[in-house]
PyMOL CGO cylinders between C-alpha atoms (Angstrom):
from pymol import cmd
from pymol.cgo import CYLINDER

trace = [
    CYLINDER, 6.67, 52.41, 4.85, 3.96, 50.37, 3.22, 0.3, 1, 1, 1, 1, 1, 1,
    CYLINDER, 3.96, 50.37, 3.22, 4.41, 52.39, -0.01, 0.3, 1, 1, 1, 1, 1, 1,
    CYLINDER, 4.41, 52.39, -0.01, 8.13, 51.86, 0.29, 0.3, 1, 1, 1, 1, 1, 1,
    CYLINDER, 8.13, 51.86, 0.29, 7.66, 48.00, 0.39, 0.3, 1, 1, 1, 1, 1, 1,
    CYLINDER, 7.66, 48.00, 0.39, 4.86, 48.02, -2.19, 0.3, 1, 1, 1, 1, 1, 1,
    CYLINDER, 4.86, 48.02, -2.19, 7.26, 49.77, -4.64, 0.3, 1, 1, 1, 1, 1, 1,
    CYLINDER, 7.26, 49.77, -4.64, 10.29, 47.81, -3.82, 0.3, 1, 1, 1, 1, 1, 1,
    CYLINDER, 10.29, 47.81, -3.82, 9.22, 44.28, -3.69, 0.3, 1, 1, 1, 1, 1, 1,
    CYLINDER, 9.22, 44.28, -3.69, 5.57, 42.88, -3.31, 0.3, 1, 1, 1, 1, 1, 1,
    CYLINDER, 5.57, 42.88, -3.31, 6.87, 39.73, -1.92, 0.3, 1, 1, 1, 1, 1, 1,
    CYLINDER, 6.87, 39.73, -1.92, 8.59, 41.43, 1.10, 0.3, 1, 1, 1, 1, 1, 1,
    CYLINDER, 8.59, 41.43, 1.10, 5.25, 43.48, 1.66, 0.3, 1, 1, 1, 1, 1, 1,
    CYLINDER, 5.25, 43.48, 1.66, 3.38, 40.20, 1.59, 0.3, 1, 1, 1, 1, 1, 1,
    CYLINDER, 3.38, 40.20, 1.59, 5.94, 38.75, 4.04, 0.3, 1, 1, 1, 1, 1, 1,
    CYLINDER, 5.94, 38.75, 4.04, 5.21, 41.53, 6.44, 0.3, 1, 1, 1, 1, 1, 1,
    CYLINDER, 5.21, 41.53, 6.44, 1.57, 41.15, 6.21, 0.3, 1, 1, 1, 1, 1, 1,
    CYLINDER, 1.57, 41.15, 6.21, 1.14, 37.50, 6.23, 0.3, 1, 1, 1, 1, 1, 1,
    CYLINDER, 1.14, 37.50, 6.23, 4.22, 36.33, 7.91, 0.3, 1, 1, 1, 1, 1, 1,
    CYLINDER, 4.22, 36.33, 7.91, 7.35, 34.29, 6.46, 0.3, 1, 1, 1, 1, 1, 1,
    CYLINDER, 7.35, 34.29, 6.46, 7.12, 31.64, 3.87, 0.3, 1, 1, 1, 1, 1, 1,
    CYLINDER, 7.12, 31.64, 3.87, 7.66, 28.34, 5.37, 0.3, 1, 1, 1, 1, 1, 1,
    CYLINDER, 7.66, 28.34, 5.37, 8.59, 25.53, 2.92, 0.3, 1, 1, 1, 1, 1, 1,
    CYLINDER, 8.59, 25.53, 2.92, 6.17, 22.61, 3.50, 0.3, 1, 1, 1, 1, 1, 1,
    CYLINDER, 6.17, 22.61, 3.50, 5.79, 19.14, 2.10, 0.3, 1, 1, 1, 1, 1, 1,
    CYLINDER, 5.79, 19.14, 2.10, 2.75, 16.88, 2.07, 0.3, 1, 1, 1, 1, 1, 1,
    CYLINDER, 2.75, 16.88, 2.07, 2.87, 13.66, 3.82, 0.3, 1, 1, 1, 1, 1, 1,
    CYLINDER, 2.87, 13.66, 3.82, 0.33, 11.54, 2.05, 0.3, 1, 1, 1, 1, 1, 1,
    CYLINDER, 0.33, 11.54, 2.05, -2.55, 9.70, 3.59, 0.3, 1, 1, 1, 1, 1, 1,
    CYLINDER, -2.55, 9.70, 3.59, -1.74, 6.29, 4.91, 0.3, 1, 1, 1, 1, 1, 1,
    CYLINDER, -1.74, 6.29, 4.91, -4.86, 4.24, 4.68, 0.3, 1, 1, 1, 1, 1, 1,
    CYLINDER, -4.86, 4.24, 4.68, -5.93, 1.79, 7.42, 0.3, 1, 1, 1, 1, 1, 1,
    CYLINDER, -5.93, 1.79, 7.42, -4.68, -1.74, 6.83, 0.3, 1, 1, 1, 1, 1, 1,
    CYLINDER, -4.68, -1.74, 6.83, -5.21, -4.72, 9.05, 0.3, 1, 1, 1, 1, 1, 1,
    CYLINDER, -5.21, -4.72, 9.05, -4.56, -3.61, 12.67, 0.3, 1, 1, 1, 1, 1, 1,
    CYLINDER, -4.56, -3.61, 12.67, -3.37, -0.08, 11.86, 0.3, 1, 1, 1, 1, 1, 1,
    CYLINDER, -3.37, -0.08, 11.86, -5.42, 2.94, 11.82, 0.3, 1, 1, 1, 1, 1, 1,
    CYLINDER, -5.42, 2.94, 11.82, -5.77, 5.44, 8.99, 0.3, 1, 1, 1, 1, 1, 1,
    CYLINDER, -5.77, 5.44, 8.99, -3.34, 8.50, 9.04, 0.3, 1, 1, 1, 1, 1, 1,
    CYLINDER, -3.34, 8.50, 9.04, -4.63, 11.44, 7.07, 0.3, 1, 1, 1, 1, 1, 1,
    CYLINDER, -4.63, 11.44, 7.07, -2.63, 13.40, 4.86, 0.3, 1, 1, 1, 1, 1, 1,
    CYLINDER, -2.63, 13.40, 4.86, -0.95, 16.43, 6.43, 0.3, 1, 1, 1, 1, 1, 1,
    CYLINDER, -0.95, 16.43, 6.43, 1.43, 19.19, 5.69, 0.3, 1, 1, 1, 1, 1, 1,
    CYLINDER, 1.43, 19.19, 5.69, 4.69, 19.46, 7.63, 0.3, 1, 1, 1, 1, 1, 1,
    CYLINDER, 4.69, 19.46, 7.63, 7.75, 21.92, 7.38, 0.3, 1, 1, 1, 1, 1, 1,
    CYLINDER, 7.75, 21.92, 7.38, 10.36, 20.68, 5.01, 0.3, 1, 1, 1, 1, 1, 1,
    CYLINDER, 10.36, 20.68, 5.01, 13.89, 19.94, 6.42, 0.3, 1, 1, 1, 1, 1, 1,
    CYLINDER, 13.89, 19.94, 6.42, 16.29, 22.61, 5.25, 0.3, 1, 1, 1, 1, 1, 1,
    CYLINDER, 16.29, 22.61, 5.25, 18.33, 20.03, 3.38, 0.3, 1, 1, 1, 1, 1, 1,
    CYLINDER, 18.33, 20.03, 3.38, 15.10, 19.35, 1.26, 0.3, 1, 1, 1, 1, 1, 1,
    CYLINDER, 15.10, 19.35, 1.26, 14.47, 22.98, 0.25, 0.3, 1, 1, 1, 1, 1, 1,
    CYLINDER, 14.47, 22.98, 0.25, 14.69, 23.73, -3.47, 0.3, 1, 1, 1, 1, 1, 1,
    CYLINDER, 14.69, 23.73, -3.47, 15.88, 26.97, -5.02, 0.3, 1, 1, 1, 1, 1, 1,
    CYLINDER, 15.88, 26.97, -5.02, 12.38, 28.54, -4.86, 0.3, 1, 1, 1, 1, 1, 1,
    CYLINDER, 12.38, 28.54, -4.86, 12.03, 27.59, -1.23, 0.3, 1, 1, 1, 1, 1, 1,
    CYLINDER, 12.03, 27.59, -1.23, 15.33, 29.31, -0.48, 0.3, 1, 1, 1, 1, 1, 1,
    CYLINDER, 15.33, 29.31, -0.48, 14.47, 32.42, -2.40, 0.3, 1, 1, 1, 1, 1, 1,
    CYLINDER, 14.47, 32.42, -2.40, 10.99, 32.81, -0.71, 0.3, 1, 1, 1, 1, 1, 1,
    CYLINDER, 10.99, 32.81, -0.71, 12.61, 32.28, 2.81, 0.3, 1, 1, 1, 1, 1, 1,
    CYLINDER, 12.61, 32.28, 2.81, 15.25, 34.97, 2.07, 0.3, 1, 1, 1, 1, 1, 1,
    CYLINDER, 15.25, 34.97, 2.07, 12.37, 37.41, 1.15, 0.3, 1, 1, 1, 1, 1, 1,
    CYLINDER, 12.37, 37.41, 1.15, 11.26, 37.58, 4.87, 0.3, 1, 1, 1, 1, 1, 1,
    CYLINDER, 11.26, 37.58, 4.87, 14.94, 37.92, 5.90, 0.3, 1, 1, 1, 1, 1, 1,
    CYLINDER, 14.94, 37.92, 5.90, 15.22, 40.86, 3.35, 0.3, 1, 1, 1, 1, 1, 1,
    CYLINDER, 15.22, 40.86, 3.35, 12.00, 42.32, 4.63, 0.3, 1, 1, 1, 1, 1, 1,
    CYLINDER, 12.00, 42.32, 4.63, 13.22, 42.12, 8.26, 0.3, 1, 1, 1, 1, 1, 1,
    CYLINDER, 13.22, 42.12, 8.26, 16.64, 43.70, 7.45, 0.3, 1, 1, 1, 1, 1, 1,
    CYLINDER, 16.64, 43.70, 7.45, 14.95, 46.61, 5.63, 0.3, 1, 1, 1, 1, 1, 1,
    CYLINDER, 14.95, 46.61, 5.63, 12.59, 47.35, 8.49, 0.3, 1, 1, 1, 1, 1, 1,
    CYLINDER, 12.59, 47.35, 8.49, 15.63, 47.16, 10.95, 0.3, 1, 1, 1, 1, 1, 1,
    CYLINDER, 15.63, 47.16, 10.95, 17.58, 49.62, 8.87, 0.3, 1, 1, 1, 1, 1, 1,
    CYLINDER, 17.58, 49.62, 8.87, 14.68, 52.06, 8.99, 0.3, 1, 1, 1, 1, 1, 1,
    CYLINDER, 14.68, 52.06, 8.99, 14.25, 52.08, 12.87, 0.3, 1, 1, 1, 1, 1, 1,
    CYLINDER, 14.25, 52.08, 12.87, 16.23, 54.37, 15.19, 0.3, 1, 1, 1, 1, 1, 1,
    CYLINDER, 16.23, 54.37, 15.19, 18.42, 52.29, 17.58, 0.3, 1, 1, 1, 1, 1, 1,
    CYLINDER, 18.42, 52.29, 17.58, 16.34, 53.19, 20.60, 0.3, 1, 1, 1, 1, 1, 1,
    CYLINDER, 16.34, 53.19, 20.60, 13.36, 51.73, 19.02, 0.3, 1, 1, 1, 1, 1, 1,
    CYLINDER, 13.36, 51.73, 19.02, 15.09, 48.73, 17.54, 0.3, 1, 1, 1, 1, 1, 1,
    CYLINDER, 15.09, 48.73, 17.54, 16.50, 47.89, 20.97, 0.3, 1, 1, 1, 1, 1, 1,
    CYLINDER, 16.50, 47.89, 20.97, 12.99, 47.16, 22.31, 0.3, 1, 1, 1, 1, 1, 1,
    CYLINDER, 12.99, 47.16, 22.31, 12.13, 45.07, 19.17, 0.3, 1, 1, 1, 1, 1, 1,
    CYLINDER, 12.13, 45.07, 19.17, 15.34, 43.07, 18.45, 0.3, 1, 1, 1, 1, 1, 1,
    CYLINDER, 15.34, 43.07, 18.45, 13.95, 39.79, 19.79, 0.3, 1, 1, 1, 1, 1, 1,
    CYLINDER, 13.95, 39.79, 19.79, 11.54, 39.51, 16.90, 0.3, 1, 1, 1, 1, 1, 1,
    CYLINDER, 11.54, 39.51, 16.90, 12.31, 36.53, 14.67, 0.3, 1, 1, 1, 1, 1, 1,
    CYLINDER, 12.31, 36.53, 14.67, 10.34, 37.46, 11.55, 0.3, 1, 1, 1, 1, 1, 1,
    CYLINDER, 10.34, 37.46, 11.55, 9.47, 40.67, 9.60, 0.3, 1, 1, 1, 1, 1, 1,
    CYLINDER, 9.47, 40.67, 9.60, 5.79, 40.20, 10.47, 0.3, 1, 1, 1, 1, 1, 1,
    CYLINDER, 5.79, 40.20, 10.47, 6.65, 40.05, 14.22, 0.3, 1, 1, 1, 1, 1, 1,
    CYLINDER, 6.65, 40.05, 14.22, 8.70, 43.07, 13.99, 0.3, 1, 1, 1, 1, 1, 1,
    CYLINDER, 8.70, 43.07, 13.99, 6.07, 45.07, 11.99, 0.3, 1, 1, 1, 1, 1, 1,
    CYLINDER, 6.07, 45.07, 11.99, 3.43, 44.13, 14.50, 0.3, 1, 1, 1, 1, 1, 1,
    CYLINDER, 3.43, 44.13, 14.50, 5.47, 45.08, 17.40, 0.3, 1, 1, 1, 1, 1, 1,
    CYLINDER, 5.47, 45.08, 17.40, 6.51, 48.42, 15.73, 0.3, 1, 1, 1, 1, 1, 1,
    CYLINDER, 6.51, 48.42, 15.73, 2.73, 49.11, 15.22, 0.3, 1, 1, 1, 1, 1, 1,
    CYLINDER, 2.73, 49.11, 15.22, 2.09, 48.54, 18.82, 0.3, 1, 1, 1, 1, 1, 1,
    CYLINDER, 2.09, 48.54, 18.82, 5.11, 50.51, 19.97, 0.3, 1, 1, 1, 1, 1, 1,
    CYLINDER, 5.11, 50.51, 19.97, 3.93, 53.43, 17.73, 0.3, 1, 1, 1, 1, 1, 1,
    CYLINDER, 3.93, 53.43, 17.73, 0.46, 53.20, 19.08, 0.3, 1, 1, 1, 1, 1, 1,
    CYLINDER, 0.46, 53.20, 19.08, 1.59, 53.42, 22.58, 0.3, 1, 1, 1, 1, 1, 1,
    CYLINDER, 1.59, 53.42, 22.58, 3.74, 56.46, 21.49, 0.3, 1, 1, 1, 1, 1, 1,
    CYLINDER, 3.74, 56.46, 21.49, 0.84, 58.21, 19.95, 0.3, 1, 1, 1, 1, 1, 1,
    CYLINDER, 0.84, 58.21, 19.95, -1.24, 57.55, 23.25, 0.3, 1, 1, 1, 1, 1, 1,
    CYLINDER, -1.24, 57.55, 23.25, 1.59, 59.00, 25.24, 0.3, 1, 1, 1, 1, 1, 1,
    CYLINDER, 1.59, 59.00, 25.24, 1.86, 61.99, 23.02, 0.3, 1, 1, 1, 1, 1, 1,
    CYLINDER, 1.86, 61.99, 23.02, -1.87, 62.60, 23.50, 0.3, 1, 1, 1, 1, 1, 1,
    CYLINDER, -1.87, 62.60, 23.50, -1.54, 62.18, 27.30, 0.3, 1, 1, 1, 1, 1, 1,
    CYLINDER, -1.54, 62.18, 27.30, 1.38, 64.49, 27.41, 0.3, 1, 1, 1, 1, 1, 1,
    CYLINDER, 1.38, 64.49, 27.41, -0.61, 67.08, 25.31, 0.3, 1, 1, 1, 1, 1, 1,
    CYLINDER, -0.61, 67.08, 25.31, -3.58, 66.96, 27.54, 0.3, 1, 1, 1, 1, 1, 1,
    CYLINDER, -3.58, 66.96, 27.54, -1.26, 67.25, 30.65, 0.3, 1, 1, 1, 1, 1, 1,
    CYLINDER, -1.26, 67.25, 30.65, 0.27, 70.36, 29.06, 0.3, 1, 1, 1, 1, 1, 1,
    CYLINDER, 0.27, 70.36, 29.06, -3.20, 71.98, 28.34, 0.3, 1, 1, 1, 1, 1, 1,
    CYLINDER, -3.20, 71.98, 28.34, -4.14, 71.22, 31.84, 0.3, 1, 1, 1, 1, 1, 1,
    CYLINDER, -4.14, 71.22, 31.84, -0.85, 72.72, 33.23, 0.3, 1, 1, 1, 1, 1, 1,
    CYLINDER, -0.85, 72.72, 33.23, -1.24, 75.79, 30.94, 0.3, 1, 1, 1, 1, 1, 1,
    CYLINDER, -1.24, 75.79, 30.94, -4.93, 76.31, 31.96, 0.3, 1, 1, 1, 1, 1, 1,
    CYLINDER, -4.93, 76.31, 31.96, -4.21, 76.03, 35.65, 0.3, 1, 1, 1, 1, 1, 1,
    CYLINDER, -4.21, 76.03, 35.65, -1.04, 78.05, 35.78, 0.3, 1, 1, 1, 1, 1, 1,
    CYLINDER, -1.04, 78.05, 35.78, -0.84, 80.39, 38.79, 0.3, 1, 1, 1, 1, 1, 1,
    CYLINDER, -0.84, 80.39, 38.79, 1.76, 82.51, 40.29, 0.3, 1, 1, 1, 1, 1, 1,
    CYLINDER, 1.76, 82.51, 40.29, 3.02, 81.07, 43.68, 0.3, 1, 1, 1, 1, 1, 1,
    CYLINDER, 3.02, 81.07, 43.68, 2.64, 83.14, 46.77, 0.3, 1, 1, 1, 1, 1, 1,
    CYLINDER, 2.64, 83.14, 46.77, 6.40, 83.03, 47.59, 0.3, 1, 1, 1, 1, 1, 1,
    CYLINDER, 6.40, 83.03, 47.59, 7.97, 83.48, 44.22, 0.3, 1, 1, 1, 1, 1, 1,
    CYLINDER, 7.97, 83.48, 44.22, 9.13, 86.63, 42.51, 0.3, 1, 1, 1, 1, 1, 1,
    CYLINDER, 9.13, 86.63, 42.51, 7.87, 87.98, 39.22, 0.3, 1, 1, 1, 1, 1, 1,
    CYLINDER, 7.87, 87.98, 39.22, 11.11, 86.81, 37.57, 0.3, 1, 1, 1, 1, 1, 1,
    CYLINDER, 11.11, 86.81, 37.57, 10.53, 83.35, 39.02, 0.3, 1, 1, 1, 1, 1, 1,
    CYLINDER, 10.53, 83.35, 39.02, 6.91, 83.18, 37.84, 0.3, 1, 1, 1, 1, 1, 1,
    CYLINDER, 6.91, 83.18, 37.84, 7.95, 84.43, 34.32, 0.3, 1, 1, 1, 1, 1, 1,
    CYLINDER, 7.95, 84.43, 34.32, 10.66, 81.86, 34.15, 0.3, 1, 1, 1, 1, 1, 1,
    CYLINDER, 10.66, 81.86, 34.15, 8.26, 79.13, 35.28, 0.3, 1, 1, 1, 1, 1, 1,
    CYLINDER, 8.26, 79.13, 35.28, 5.63, 80.21, 32.63, 0.3, 1, 1, 1, 1, 1, 1,
    CYLINDER, 5.63, 80.21, 32.63, 8.25, 80.36, 29.84, 0.3, 1, 1, 1, 1, 1, 1,
    CYLINDER, 8.25, 80.36, 29.84, 9.31, 76.84, 30.58, 0.3, 1, 1, 1, 1, 1, 1,
    CYLINDER, 9.31, 76.84, 30.58, 5.75, 75.75, 30.52, 0.3, 1, 1, 1, 1, 1, 1,
    CYLINDER, 5.75, 75.75, 30.52, 5.15, 77.56, 27.26, 0.3, 1, 1, 1, 1, 1, 1,
    CYLINDER, 5.15, 77.56, 27.26, 8.19, 75.63, 25.87, 0.3, 1, 1, 1, 1, 1, 1,
    CYLINDER, 8.19, 75.63, 25.87, 6.92, 72.43, 27.03, 0.3, 1, 1, 1, 1, 1, 1,
    CYLINDER, 6.92, 72.43, 27.03, 3.48, 73.03, 25.55, 0.3, 1, 1, 1, 1, 1, 1,
    CYLINDER, 3.48, 73.03, 25.55, 5.09, 73.87, 22.19, 0.3, 1, 1, 1, 1, 1, 1,
    CYLINDER, 5.09, 73.87, 22.19, 6.78, 70.44, 22.32, 0.3, 1, 1, 1, 1, 1, 1,
    CYLINDER, 6.78, 70.44, 22.32, 3.53, 68.80, 22.65, 0.3, 1, 1, 1, 1, 1, 1,
    CYLINDER, 3.53, 68.80, 22.65, 1.91, 71.01, 19.84, 0.3, 1, 1, 1, 1, 1, 1,
    CYLINDER, 1.91, 71.01, 19.84, -0.07, 73.18, 22.24, 0.3, 1, 1, 1, 1, 1, 1,
    CYLINDER, -0.07, 73.18, 22.24, 0.43, 76.78, 21.02, 0.3, 1, 1, 1, 1, 1, 1,
    CYLINDER, 0.43, 76.78, 21.02, -1.16, 79.91, 21.89, 0.3, 1, 1, 1, 1, 1, 1,
    CYLINDER, -1.16, 79.91, 21.89, -0.66, 83.42, 20.55, 0.3, 1, 1, 1, 1, 1, 1,
    CYLINDER, -0.66, 83.42, 20.55, 1.66, 85.83, 22.35, 0.3, 1, 1, 1, 1, 1, 1,
    CYLINDER, 1.66, 85.83, 22.35, -1.37, 87.89, 23.30, 0.3, 1, 1, 1, 1, 1, 1,
    CYLINDER, -1.37, 87.89, 23.30, -3.01, 84.74, 24.90, 0.3, 1, 1, 1, 1, 1, 1,
    CYLINDER, -3.01, 84.74, 24.90, 0.08, 83.86, 26.79, 0.3, 1, 1, 1, 1, 1, 1,
    CYLINDER, 0.08, 83.86, 26.79, 0.52, 87.53, 28.01, 0.3, 1, 1, 1, 1, 1, 1,
    CYLINDER, 0.52, 87.53, 28.01, -3.00, 87.82, 29.06, 0.3, 1, 1, 1, 1, 1, 1,
    CYLINDER, -3.00, 87.82, 29.06, -2.92, 84.37, 31.00, 0.3, 1, 1, 1, 1, 1, 1,
    CYLINDER, -2.92, 84.37, 31.00, 0.36, 85.41, 32.70, 0.3, 1, 1, 1, 1, 1, 1,
    CYLINDER, 0.36, 85.41, 32.70, -1.06, 88.81, 33.87, 0.3, 1, 1, 1, 1, 1, 1,
    CYLINDER, -1.06, 88.81, 33.87, -4.44, 87.33, 34.98, 0.3, 1, 1, 1, 1, 1, 1,
    CYLINDER, -4.44, 87.33, 34.98, -2.50, 84.72, 37.17, 0.3, 1, 1, 1, 1, 1, 1,
    CYLINDER, -2.50, 84.72, 37.17, -0.34, 87.15, 39.04, 0.3, 1, 1, 1, 1, 1, 1,
    CYLINDER, -0.34, 87.15, 39.04, -1.43, 88.08, 42.66, 0.3, 1, 1, 1, 1, 1, 1,
    CYLINDER, -1.43, 88.08, 42.66, -0.74, 90.15, 45.45, 0.3, 1, 1, 1, 1, 1, 1,
    CYLINDER, -0.74, 90.15, 45.45, 1.06, 93.60, 44.76, 0.3, 1, 1, 1, 1, 1, 1,
    CYLINDER, 1.06, 93.60, 44.76, 1.40, 92.80, 41.16, 0.3, 1, 1, 1, 1, 1, 1,
    CYLINDER, 1.40, 92.80, 41.16, -2.38, 92.14, 40.68, 0.3, 1, 1, 1, 1, 1, 1,
    CYLINDER, -2.38, 92.14, 40.68, -2.93, 96.10, 40.37, 0.3, 1, 1, 1, 1, 1, 1,
    CYLINDER, -2.93, 96.10, 40.37, -0.18, 96.36, 37.87, 0.3, 1, 1, 1, 1, 1, 1,
    CYLINDER, -0.18, 96.36, 37.87, -1.65, 93.46, 35.93, 0.3, 1, 1, 1, 1, 1, 1,
    CYLINDER, -1.65, 93.46, 35.93, -5.02, 95.10, 35.74, 0.3, 1, 1, 1, 1, 1, 1,
    CYLINDER, -5.02, 95.10, 35.74, -3.75, 98.27, 34.36, 0.3, 1, 1, 1, 1, 1, 1,
    CYLINDER, -3.75, 98.27, 34.36, -1.65, 96.25, 31.68, 0.3, 1, 1, 1, 1, 1, 1,
    CYLINDER, -1.65, 96.25, 31.68, -4.90, 94.21, 30.78, 0.3, 1, 1, 1, 1, 1, 1,
    CYLINDER, -4.90, 94.21, 30.78, -6.95, 97.45, 30.44, 0.3, 1, 1, 1, 1, 1, 1,
    CYLINDER, -6.95, 97.45, 30.44, -4.23, 98.80, 28.01, 0.3, 1, 1, 1, 1, 1, 1,
    CYLINDER, -4.23, 98.80, 28.01, -5.33, 96.11, 25.61, 0.3, 1, 1, 1, 1, 1, 1,
    CYLINDER, -5.33, 96.11, 25.61, -2.12, 96.02, 23.71, 0.3, 1, 1, 1, 1, 1, 1,
    CYLINDER, -2.12, 96.02, 23.71, -0.66, 92.81, 25.06, 0.3, 1, 1, 1, 1, 1, 1,
    CYLINDER, -0.66, 92.81, 25.06, 1.56, 92.07, 22.14, 0.3, 1, 1, 1, 1, 1, 1,
]
cmd.load_cgo(trace, "trace")
């Protein structure tokens, strides 16, 4: 996205990084006179009626940057960010949202690894039920980018069987052809 903005319009990119342009005017210093105190010079936002063409153009840059960001977001993400007034706010919130998403993905991946490594046939389930539960777990792991070879999956499945299936499992494992 940064490359897109840098290539499209550097002013949009600056608006995202530094915040929107706010037209300001300088109110000059008012020196002390008689019984009044000195009022230092200060900058204040211009009234919209006092904006010149350049002020309008620069204010529109932030609006353009915000619109482009909004168009790039999927609806489900935008709905949680639509209260942002400026492009920089939207960008910062999006970064926080994505960082949270990355942490969630890492947590889900760790959870899948943990479930995979602890997989065990339940005492009261059939071989078919165990196999179905194991396949469901493998698919869940794939979604989290946890992949194992077919041989590793077969070996784990066989090792985690119990009861009367344990003897069958041992003979399959000794066969060494677990593809």
